[in-house]
N, C-alpha and C positions, 0 to 999 in steps of 0.2 A: 771464256765462260761468263755467264750472267750469274752474279753472286749477290745475295741479299744477306746482310749481317744484321741480326736482331739482338738488341741489347737494351737493358734498362738504363744504362749510363753510356755516354759517349763524350769524350773530351773534344772540344772545349765547352760543350753545351751543358753537361751535367756530370758531376764527378763526386764520388765519395772514396774511391780507391783505385786499384790497379785495373779493374775491369774497364773503366772509362778510358784509361790510357791505351789499352789494347784495342778497344772498339773504335778509338779515334785514330790510331796509327796504322794498324794492319790494313784498313781499306786503301790508304794512300799507296802503300807498297804494292798491293794487288792491282790497283789502277795503273801504276807505272809499269807493271808487267804486261799490260795490254788487256786486262779484264774489264768488263762492264760491272762495276761493283757499286752497290748502294747500301745505305744504312738506315735503320728505322729504330726509333725510341719514342717513349711517351713525351708529350709536350707538358713539362712541368711549369709552374708559375714563373720560375726564375729565368725561363727561356723566352726572350722577347724579340729577337732578331730573326724574322722569318717572313714569308709571304704565303698566303692561303691559296690552295689550288683545287679544293673540292671538299665534298663531304658525302657520307653514305650511312645507311643504318646498319647497326650491329645487334644481333640477337644476344641478349644476356639474360639467361633464365627465361622468364615469361615476358620480359620487356624488350622493346626495340629502343636502342639509344643511338644518338647521333655521334658519329666520329668525324671530326674535321681534320683534313690533311693539310698540314703546313710544310713548308720546305725551306731549306737553306743549303749550305755546302761546306765541305772541308777542303782547304787548299792543299794540293800536293805539288811540291816544288820539284822540278826536274831540270836537267841540262837544256831541255827543249822549251823551258818556260813553265808557267803555272797551269796545272790542270785542276779539275774540280770533281770531288766525290759528292753526288747528290745525297742529301740527308732529309729524311721524312720524319715529321713529328706527328704522332697520333694524339689528337686533342679531344678531350671531353671535360667540360668545366667541373662536372660533378665529381669525377674521379681524380683529376690531376691538377686542378687549380687550387693548390694548397702549398703551405710552407714545407720545404724538404721533399724527400722522395719516398721514404718508407716509414713504416711503423704505425700505420693506421688500422683501426679495427676491421675495416672492410678490405683489407689487403687482398684477400682471395678474389673478391669480385672485381677489384680494380685491374688486377693482372690477368684475370680471365677475359675481361674486355680487351686488354691489350693483345693477348694471344690470338683471340678470334679476329680482331681488327687487322692484324698483320696480313692474313690471307685475303680478306676482302679488299684491302688496299691494293694488293698486287693485281687482283682482277679489275679493280676500278681504274688503275693506271695502265692496264694492259702490259704489265711487266711480270711475266712468269719466269722466275729464275731457274737456272740449271741446278743451283745449290742454295739451300737456305742454311745459314750458319747461326745457330742459336747459342746463347751464352747465359750460364747460371740459371737458377731456379725461375727467375721472372719470365723466361721464355720457354720453359721446359715442356709445355704442352703443345707447342707448335708442330713438332714431328708427328705426334699422334693426330692432331687436327688435320694435317695434310693427308694422312691415310684415310681419315673419315670423309674427307672432301672428295675423294676420287670418284665414288659412284655418281655423285651429282654433277661433278665438274672434272671430266677426265684429263684436262690439261695438266693436272697435278700428278698424274700417274707416274711420270718419269722424273719428277723433281727429287733430287737426293738431299738428305739432311745430315748435317754435322752438328754435334753438340759438345760444347767446351765447358768443362768443370774448372772454374777458377778457384773456388774454395768450397770444399765438400761440406763444411760445417753448416752452411746456410742453405737449407733445403726447401723451404716453402711448404710446411705441413699445415693442412687446414681440414676442417670437418668434411665429411662425406658429401654434404649438400653442395660443395664446390663443383661437383660434376654437373649439377643443374645449371650453374652459371656458364660453364664451358660448353654445354650441349654434348657432353660425352656420355655414351651409354654405360649403364652399370655393369655390363659384361667385362669391362676393363678393371673393375674394382675387385682385385684379388691379389694374393701375395706375389704372383709372377707379373702382375701389371702395375697399376698406379697406387695400390693400397699399401699403407705402411702403418702397422699397429692401429688399424681402425680409422686412419686418416688418409686423405689424398696428399700425395707427395709430388710436388711439381718437378723437383730434380730427378726423382726416380722415373717419372714419365719420360723425361729426355733421355735418360740412360737406357731405358728399355726399348724405346721406339725409334730413336735416331739410327741412321744407317751406319755411321761411324762416330766414335767418341774420341775426345782427347783431353788431356790436362796440359797445364802450362809448364811442365818440365817432365823429363823422362823418369827421374827418380820418384816424383810425386805420383806418376801413373802406376808405379809399382807399389808405393807405400799405401795408396788408398785401397788396394786389394787385400790388405791385412786388417785384422781386428783393431790394431792399435790406432790406425789412421783412417779406417773405413767409415767411421761415423754411423755404423749400423747398416751401411749399404755395401760392405765388402763382399758379401755373398753374391749379389747380383752383378757387381763389378768383376768378380772372378769369372762368373758365367759368361760375361761379355769380354773377357780378357783379350781374345783375338781381334776384337774390334776397337780396342783402346790403345791410343798412341800418346806419346809425350812430345810436345814441341815447346821449347823454351821461348819465352817472350823476348822481343827486342825492345829497344828504346828509340825514340825519335831523335835522330842525330842532328836535325835542324834545330830542334828546340833545346836539346842538351848538348851544347857545343861551347866549351870554355874559351874558344878563340873568338866567339862572336856574342856570347851571352851578355845582354845588357843588365842583367840582374846582379852580377857579381862586381866586386870592387875593381878588379883589374883583369882584363882578358889575357889568355895565355894558351899555349899548346905544348905538346910533348917536346918541342924544340926550344921552348922558352920557359922551362920549368921553374927557373928562378923567380919568375913573376908570381908564382903560386904563394911565395913567402909574403908578398905584399897583401894578398887576400887573407892570410893567416893573421898578420898584425892588425889589419883593419877589423877583422872579426873579433879578435881579442879586445880591441879598443871599444867596439860597439857594445859588446856584452859585459864590459867592466872587468875583464880578466887582465892580469898583469901581462904586458908584452914579454914573451918568453920564447926561447928556442925549444923548450921541452915539447914532446909530442902532444898534439891536440887531437883527441878522439871525438868524433861526431856521431850523433845518432838522431835520425829523423824517423818517427814511428808513431803509429797508433799505440796508445798506452793500454794494451789488453794482454791477457795471459798468453795468447799465441806467440807474442813477440819475445818471450824469454825474460820478462821483467822480474819474475820471482827470483831466478838465479842471479840476475844482475843486482837486485837489491841485497841479496845474501852476500854478494862479493864486492859491493861497491866500495866499502872501506878499505879492503885490500887493494883494489884497483887504484884508488886515490892515494894510497900510501906510496905508490910508485911515483916517479918524477914525471907526472902527466897532468894534463888538463882535460876536462870532459864537458862537452856541450850537448844538451838534450833539447830537442824540439818535438812536442807532441801533445795530444789531448786524448782523453778516453776515460778509463775507470778512475773515479775520484780517489780511490785508495792509492793508486800509483801516482796520480798527480800530487797529492799531499805528501807522499813519501819522498819523492824526488825534490820537492821544494824544501823539505826538511834537511835533506842531504846538502843541498846548495847552501842553506843557511849555516850549516856546520863547516863547510869548506868554501867560503866565498872567493878565495884566490885560486881555487882549483876547479870549480864547477859552476856552470850556468845552466839553469833549467827554465825554459820558456814554455809555459803551458798555453797551448793554443796552436794555431797553424798559420803559417805565412809562406806562400810559394817563393817569395823573394828571399826570405831569410833561409829557407831550406837550401836554395842554390848557393847562398853565401857560405853555408856550413859545408856543403860538398866541396866548394872551391877552397875554403880556408882550413879545413881539417887535414891532418896527416893520415888518419885512419878512420874507418867507419865501422861501427859495431852493429851486428845483427845476430844476437844469440837465440834465435827463434826456436821454440818448441817444435813447430812445423812451419813450413813455408812453401806453398804450392809452386811459386816461382820466385817472387821478390823482384822489385825494380830498383830498390835502393842500392843494392850492391853493384848493379849495372851502371847506374848513374855515377856512383862513387868512383868506379874504375875509370869512367870517361873523364872525370875531373881530377884524377890522380890521387884520390883518397883510398888508401889500401884497405880492403875489407877484412874484418875479423868476424868470422861466421861459424855457426854450428853446422855440422855435416848433415843436412836434411833437405829434401825437396830440391827446389831450384838452386838453392845455395850450394848444394853438393855438385850440381851440374855446371855451375858457372864459375866457381872459385876453386882454383888449384892451390894446394898447400905449398907454402914457400919452402924451398930447399936451400939452406944457407950455403951448402958446399958448391952447388951449381949456380945459385942465384935465380933458379927458375921458379915458376909459380905465379900466382896472382893475388895471394892473400894468406891469411892465417886461419886455419880450420881446426876446430876441436870437435871431438866425437860425442862424448857422453854429455847428456843434458844435466850438467852439474856446475855449481859455483867454482869448484876446484879446477875443472877443465877450462872454464871461461877465463879464470885468472891466469892459468898456464898459457893460453893463447895470447892474451894481452902482454904477458911478460916476454914471450918470444918476439912479439912485434916491437916492443920497446928496445930489446937488445939489438934487433936488426936495424932499427932506426938510428941507433947510436953509431953505426958504421956509415958515416955520411956518404962516402963515395959509392959504396955498394947500394945504399938506400936510393940514391938519386937514379941510378941505372935501373933499379927494380921498379921505381915509380914510372919511369918512361916506358918500360915494358908493359906495365899494367895498363897505361893509357892507350897503348896501341892495339889492345885486344878489340875485336870487332863483335859488337852486340847490336848492330843496326838491324832494322826490320827486313833488310833484303834477304838474308839467309832464312829467317823464320817464315817470311811470306812464301818463299820457294817451297818450304816444307808444307805449308798450308795448301798450296796449289796441288802438291802430290796427294795430300789427304783428300781434297775435293775430288781428284781424279779417282782415287780408290772408292769413294762414295758413289761416283757415277758408274764405275765398273760394277759395283754391287747391284745397281739398278739395271745393268745390261746396256747402258748407254754407250760405253766405250770398252775396249779391251783393257784388262788389268795392266797397269804400268809395272815395269820391272822392279 
């Protein structure tokens, strides 16, 4: 298949969260399965390694503006050598030559330009995909623009579209005049179309007009069809329930490999698990914690409500009253930043709180911690628990979204499972899960066998990419291009 992945972030070029990791890793797995896969994103100021291959005009409202196409690639390593995924950057100095990626007053116009430029780029490069895979609100209008393109350019008639919801909370709501920037007729501005309480909703456009939809875990695909998690779009998601699928994210096993990772103190694998202790001692030393055998709990997170920080703060004194140490790395809401710094000052021998973000320190925490905490209120998929398991840090998670789909609760009798799961969103349940983990940790022989089992679980992109291939085939079947797969 010829596949175009459209995303506002793609690792390693531009990243604020998990979307970039998916858009940077999935194409490599699809390429190695034999597909012609390419990726497109805006060219932000921070992206400097590229070559220019052309330009063309794009109509944005009443103006024609220039789009410059630049290109680079992502390396995909395979047993046969290194292959390359082409990456296209759509550049316009007025829209994207700025600090950061989001949060500007003209956001609607910027991403209207991006959505329109994607289609023109394909025509300009003579690359008409079989499937266009759009991600989150920033590319939500592409499926509708493809439909609108067909009468003037019928090469788009058989192109199938897939739309992935990574986080339903961020939807891209803008005034009605945004339709003018997009060149979309007002006949689409109604409650069954792109209208949402008097505004244009980019994410709703993707949900309504893409051929197939998916979220980044099976549980989250069900959760968002309920009022509790639907963020106001649960009705339209229930209406499209037969078109909505869940595919758990993978992680890049070349990047996240404790046996080769240059960022950690000492490399190891499931057959040399004793070396993980050296990472623990080195982490304790670097962060000024006493060198100790007591369990070390790690947390690498954005400091926002979604991540369960309110119940963590409510329970933190009970957690630290156990014989544990706790390491937190993250940045976000100033309220949470200040609160955790205050806790660290009260418990200097038990807690380290690093406000900010460092990819190197994050890897050291995964490698050096015994357990990894994710008490999320909701979690579409989550990558932290997958990386933690890869590095032998046992997850402690709430049963929601992708955490439910990837972490199996530990059974002390059989020794099975892959973490410690609590159900209710409450401080009491969080404390209970940590307490169970600490008790299990104190049985050293059983714990070591459990950690080895956790490390051997497979969350590589190979399985997830195969499911995306099936999803693309389903989209093509709905366009009448192929027979529906079994």
